[in-house]
C-alpha positions as a printed Julia matrix, in Angstrom:
88×3 Matrix{Float64}:
   0.05  -0.45   0.44
   1.3    3.43  -0.71
   0.72   6.25   1.93
  -0.49   9.69   0.5
  -1.24  12.83   3.05
  -5.16  14.67   2.54
  -5.02  18.71   4.19
  -7.83  20.15   4.83
  -7.73  23.46   5.75
 -11.15  26.15   6.76
 -10.16  29.92   6.65
 -12.12  33.01   8.1
 -12.41  36.7    8.08
 -12.3   36.48  11.79
 -10.27  38.76  14.55
  -7.27  36.94  13.94
  -5.49  35.1   16.85
  -2.02  36.4   18.46
   1.35  34.48  18.01
   0.48  33.94  21.98
  -2.0   32.34  22.0
  -2.06  30.07  19.36
   0.56  28.82  21.65
  -2.52  27.59  23.91
  -4.82  27.05  21.44
  -4.52  23.0   20.91
  -3.7   22.55  24.78
  -5.73  20.73  27.31
  -8.13  24.0   29.15
  -6.15  26.11  26.59
  -7.55  29.3   27.73
  -6.58  33.12  24.93
  -7.6   36.24  25.14
 -10.5   36.78  26.89
 -11.47  40.41  25.67
 -13.16  39.57  22.23
 -16.99  37.61  22.16
 -15.4   34.51  21.76
 -16.6   31.59  24.21
 -15.63  27.95  25.46
 -13.79  26.2   27.27
 -10.22  25.15  25.29
 -11.28  20.81  25.14
 -12.75  21.17  21.54
  -9.47  21.88  19.33
  -7.41  19.5   21.94
 -10.02  16.82  21.36
  -9.83  17.25  17.22
  -5.06  17.3   17.55
  -5.77  14.12  19.8
  -8.49  12.92  16.52
  -5.55  13.71  14.27
  -2.86  12.48  15.49
  -5.19   9.65  16.14
  -4.53   9.06  11.84
  -0.84  10.28  11.69
  -1.49  13.63  11.17
  -1.11  17.49  12.14
  -3.07  19.94  12.92
  -2.3   23.95  13.27
  -3.33  27.16  12.31
  -1.71  30.39  10.87
  -3.2   33.64  11.92
  -2.5   37.56  12.22
  -4.42  39.84  14.91
  -7.32  41.68  13.03
  -6.71  38.54   9.62
  -8.86  35.98  10.47
  -6.99  32.89  10.84
  -6.29  29.05   8.41
  -7.0   26.53  10.42
  -5.08  22.85   8.22
  -4.62  19.26   9.14
  -3.54  16.66   7.12
  -4.14  12.93   7.67
  -2.36   9.88   6.15
  -4.24   8.06   4.02
  -3.82   4.02   3.25
  -3.96   4.19  -0.65
  -5.34   0.21  -1.69
  -3.48  -1.38  -4.83
  -5.88  -1.55  -7.13
  -5.36  -5.6   -7.42
  -5.27  -6.15  -4.02
  -8.95  -5.22  -3.86
  -9.43  -6.94  -6.86
  -9.29  -9.73  -4.31
 -11.54  -8.81  -1.21
């Protein structure tokens, strides 16, 4: 079987995330600047990181304050050989 990587990204035009807060995002109960109108307990992105890691992937974000954010993740996929698929 061959391995391929799948990358999926989601980009928004929101308030952006500071570099300091980006370091906290994927940690358990990672709380970011509360002066914005965002709510959460810091569990969702931590769980996403664990799930993506189970598939041999990585999750990350690129962002600047007042410029939105680009969240992306990659996972490893196994591509079956067409001959092996015919056997099943």
